[in-house]
N, C-alpha and C positions, 0 to 999 in steps of 0.2 A: 636574496636578490633574484634568484631564478623565478620565484613565485610572482614577481612583479609583472611579468609578461602575461600572467594568467588573470590579472585583475579584471579585464573586460569580461572574461568568462565567469568569474566569481560574481561580478555585478549582475550578470544575466541569471545566475543561480539564485541570487537574493531576490531579484524581481520575480522569478518563477515561484519562490517559496511564499511570497505574499500575494500571489494572484492565482495559484493553481488550485482551483476548486474541482470537485467531482470525483474524488477517489482515484484509484489506479488507472482506470480507463480514461477518465478526463485528463489526468496528469500526463498520460502518454500522448494524447493529442497535442497538448501544449509543448511537450518535449520535441515532438516531431516538427512542429512549426518553428520553435525557437532554436533548438540545437542542431537539427538536421537541415532545415530549409534556409533559415536566416543566417545562422552563425557557421554552419557546416563543420561543427566539431566532430560529428559522426555522419555517416551516410544513412539513408533510409534502411538499407540492408543490415548495417551494423546495429542500428537501434532496434530493429525487429529481432535480430539475433539476441541482443542483450535482454530484451523483454521476454523472449521465449525462454532463455536460460534462467532468468529470475523467477519466472512462473513455475519452474520445476522445483524451486527451493521454497522452504517455509519462510515466513516473515513478511516484511513490508516490500512488496515487489517494486512499486514505483520508487521507493527509497533506494533499493538495490540497483535499479536501472540507472538512476541519476548518479549514484556513486561510481558505477562502472564508466560513465562518460568522463567523470573526473579522473578516474584511474587511467583511461586511455590517453588523456591529454597530458597528465603529469605524474603518473605512478601513484604509489601509496600516499605520499604527503598531500597531494592535491585531492586524492579521493577522500581522505578524512576531513579536509577543510570543506570540501563540497558537501559532505554528509552533515557537518556541524551547521553550515549556513542554511541548509535545507530544513533541518528539523528544529532549529532554535526558535524562529518566530512562533510556530504553532505550539511548541512546548511552553513558551513563555505565556502565551494566551491561556492555554489550558491549565497550567500551573497556577497562574494568577486567579483563575476562576475558583480554585479550591479555597482561596482566601476570601472570596467575595460571595461564597455560596449562601450564607445566611441572608445577605442583602438581596440576592437574586431570587431566593425562594419566596420572598414576600412581595415580589413585583413581577409583572409580566414583561418579558424581554421584548424590546422593539425589533423583532426579526423580520418585519415586512420588507426591509431592504434586501433580504436574501430570497425573496419569493421566486425570482427568475433564475437563480443560480443552478438549480437542478436541471431545468430544461436546457440551459446554456451548456451544461456539462454533457448532456446527451448530444448536442450539436458537435462538441469536440470529439466525442466517440464516433459519431457518423463520419467526420472528416478522417479520423485515423483509419477506420475500417475501409473507407473508399480508397485511400492512398495505398494501403497495404494489400488490398484485394488484387490490384494490378501487379504487385510484386510476387505474391505467394500463390495465387490460384492460377495454375498454368496447365493442368491436365485433369482427366476424369477423377483420379483418386483424390486429388486435393479438393475438387468440387464436392465429392461425397463427404470428405472430412469436414469441410466448411458447413455443410448442411447438418450433419450429425452433431457437431460441436455446438452449433447455434441452438439446435433443438434441446440438447441436454442442458445447456446453460440456462435457457429460458425456463425449462421445467423444474430444474433442481438448483436454482440460483443460490439458495441459502444453505445448501448442503456442503459441508466442508470437503467432501471427497470429489466433487464434480470437476474442479479445475485440474488437479493432478491426474485424475483418472482419464479425462479427455485428452490431456497432453500425452500421457504415457501410451494410451491406445493409438493415438494418431502416429506417434513415433514408431510403434510396432507395425502399423498398417502399411507404411511406405517402405518397409523392409522386406515385403513379400516378393518384390521384384528387384533384381540387381542390374537390370538393363539400362535404366535411366542414369544411374550413378554407380559405375563399376569401381572396384578397388584398384586404383592405378598408382597410388603413392605407397611407398614402403611404410608400414606402421612404425610409429615412434618407439623410443625405448621405454623401458619399464617406468610406469607412473609412480611418482613419489607422493604418498598420502600423509606425510608427517605433519603438515600444517593443520590438518583436520583434527589432530590429537589435541591441539590447543582448545578448539571449540568444545570437543567432547569432555576434556578434563575440567574446563570451567563449568560446564553443565553439571557434572557430578559433584564438583567441589561446592557449587552453590547449593545444591540439594543437601549435602552433608552439613554444611555450615548452618543452614536454615533449621534443620531438624535438631542439631545439637544446641542451637541457641534457644529453641523452644523447650526442649527437655530440661535444660539447665537454668531456664528462666533468666537469661542474660538481660541486663538493664535495657539495652537498645536492640533487643531481639527482633523487633518488628522491622527494623531496617534490613536485617538478613532475610526475614520472611518476604519482604517486599521485593528485594532483588531476585530471589529465587522464583517467586511467582511470575514476575514479568519476563524474566529470562526464559522460563519454561514456556510461557504462552507464545513468545515470538519464535522459539525453537521448534514448536510443534504445529503452529497454525498454518494451514494451506488455505488460500482463498481470501486473504486480506482482512480488512476491518470487519466485514460482515460476519466472519467466523470468530474473530477475536472478541467481539462484544459479548456474545453468549457465554464464552468461556469465562470472561471477567465477571459477568453477572452471576454465574453459578458460584464462582470462587468468593466473591465479596458480598453478595446479597443473599443467595440461597443457602450456601454452606453454613454460615454462622447461625442460621435458624434451624438446622437439623437437630434431631434429638440427641445424636451422638455427641455433637459439640456442646450442646447445652448441658448434658449430664456430666461431661468431662470438665466443664467450667474452664475450658481453655480460652485465653484471651486472644482470639484469632483476629486477623485483619477483616474489617467489615465496613460496609458503606450502606447507608439507608437507601431504600429503593428509589425514592423521589430524587435524592441527590445524584445517584448513578444515572438516572434517566435524564436529568438536567445536563450532565456532562455528555451523555450520548447524543442529545440534540445539538448541543453547542459545537461539538467536534465536527458535525456535518455542515455547520454554517460558517466555518472558518477555512481559509486556504491552508494548504500543506498536507502532510501525511495524517491519515486517520489514526495511525498508531500513536500520535501525540496524546491520545487519551491516557496513555501510561503515566504522563506527568500529572494529569488531573487525579487519577486514582491514587498515585503515590502521595499526593498532598492530602487527599481525603482520608485515607486509612490512618494517617498519622496526625490528623487534626484533633483526635480525641486525646492526644498526649499533652495538650495545652502548652505546647512549646512552638513558637513561631519558627525557631531555628530548625527543630526536628521536622516541622511541616515543610519548610523550604528544602531540607535535605531529602525529604520524601519525593518532592516534585523533581528534583535533580536526579536522584537515584532511580526513580520510576521511569524517567525519560531515557536515561542511559541503558537501563536493563532491557527496555522494550525494543531498542534499536540495535543494541550491541550484537545479538545473534545474527541479525540480518546482515550487518557489516562484515562480521567474521566469516559467515558462510559464503557471501558473494566474493570477497577478496581472497580468501584462502582456496576456494573451490574453482574460481575462474581460471587460474593458470592450469589446473588439471583439465578443465573443460577445453581450453585451447589445444591441449595435447590429445584429449580423447576424440575431438571432432575430426582429427586427421584420419581416423578409421572410417572407411566408407559406410559401415553400418551406422555410425553416429551421424555422418553427413546426410545419409538417406533419412534418418530419423528427423533431422532438422526440417526437411521438406514437409513432413507431416505435422511437426510441431508448429511451424510457421502458419500453416493452414488452420490449425486448431486455434491459434491465438486470434486470427481474424474471425473464426467462427464464434469464439467466446465474446468478442466485441459485438458481433451482430446479435447474439443472444441477449447480451446485456442491454443493447439498444431497445429491443422489443420488450424486455422485462421492465425497464424503466419507463418506457412510453406507456405501458399498461397502467402503471400507477399514476403517472403525472398527467397523462393526456386522455387515454381511452376511457378509464373509469369515470373521470369527471364529465367527459362528453356524454357517456351513457346516462349520467344523472342530470343532463341538460345544464351543466355548469359552464359558464363562459371561460373559466380558468383553464379548462382542457384545451380549448381552441387557442387561447393565448399562449399556452405552454408549447404546443406543437409548432406554433408560428415562431416562437423564440428559438426553438431547436433548429428549424429550417433556416432562419435568418443567420444564426451563428454558423451553420455549415456553409452557407453561401458566402459569407464574409471571409471565412478561412480559405475556401476553395477558389474564389474568384477575385479576391483583393489581396493587397499586401498589408492590411491593417494588422498591427501587432496584437497578439492574444491579450496582453494586459489591458489594452484599451477596450476590447470587447467585454472583458470582465467588468471594468469600471462602468461601462455604459449600461450593462444589465443591473448593476447595483444602483445606479442613479435612477433608472426607470422604476425599479422596485421601490425605491424610497419615495419617488414622486407619486406613484400610484397607490 
């Protein structure tokens, strides 16, 4: 009965899950508008801190941030319900795609409806960066961090190390001076790390079970292999879906074609290149977390077993395995984080981390504009001018009006469909 009072919040989470385009940066802009400004479930400062904390962890950062909003409102039960509502629509779409792949391969997908989604997402990122700039950039050191983080993000956007490296360096940079934030509070008691053992134990157990299943040729060994692969990806990936995709491509497309695997005649998990790229394109065209690609790859690697039940299990298990580490890390580590940040050194680090997050957003804006606006304009394509106009209009609608984000998304979809 206690959860009944959270129904309006969960309804907003569901609406967010079916309208949140644009990856982590775009998702953050919608969270800022919906959960901070309209519903006031969190303050701007809290949401910024949640986002900065989640960017320090591997896994799906926007998923972790939204899970923390649920955790703040109603503890662990509401956090897990929030997580399920957020990931389910995208996982259903991507899992269903694995059943329709043969049909889709023979026909061109009508994706014109999504032509303005990416520039719209850039508009959401612009709005986020604008709002957070006034909160986080307050002195010369944060201005320098903003510039360096934006430049590094723009230059090395596809490198897996750039996001954690920028955030860690920013946290260190703001600790060179203790004048702005001195240690005034008595440090807390000894930190308990016991909950992290669950995450580490599950990581090791998944690896052991997967290897044992392969060596002993268990009947449903691919289910163990699938869980281990996706759990490992999400446990080690920094930088979100742009880093996850190359790892999956190497595991499921490139590795099965290597000489070592061919000579060993191991029946490894594999996906055809064209099928993988179809899923890669589709996950960019749907709302929700990019990590929902795990449900698609789960279904695809078990499609060869000629069992609809196993394929469906693959979709479910692939989705669970790809999001489980993100949930465990954020929920087990966040209480530790709340304890750690009471140390002045941690609080000073937050000053730099928050500035770095804004810098990452600014760098992402210019990187995305380069591809969707600047390059087409240099080629004298009108699409470039239209895209930058969509981005600016989206930003102005968010900044100057009270129009809800879902209506902006639907408007872009309708315009794309009509044109």
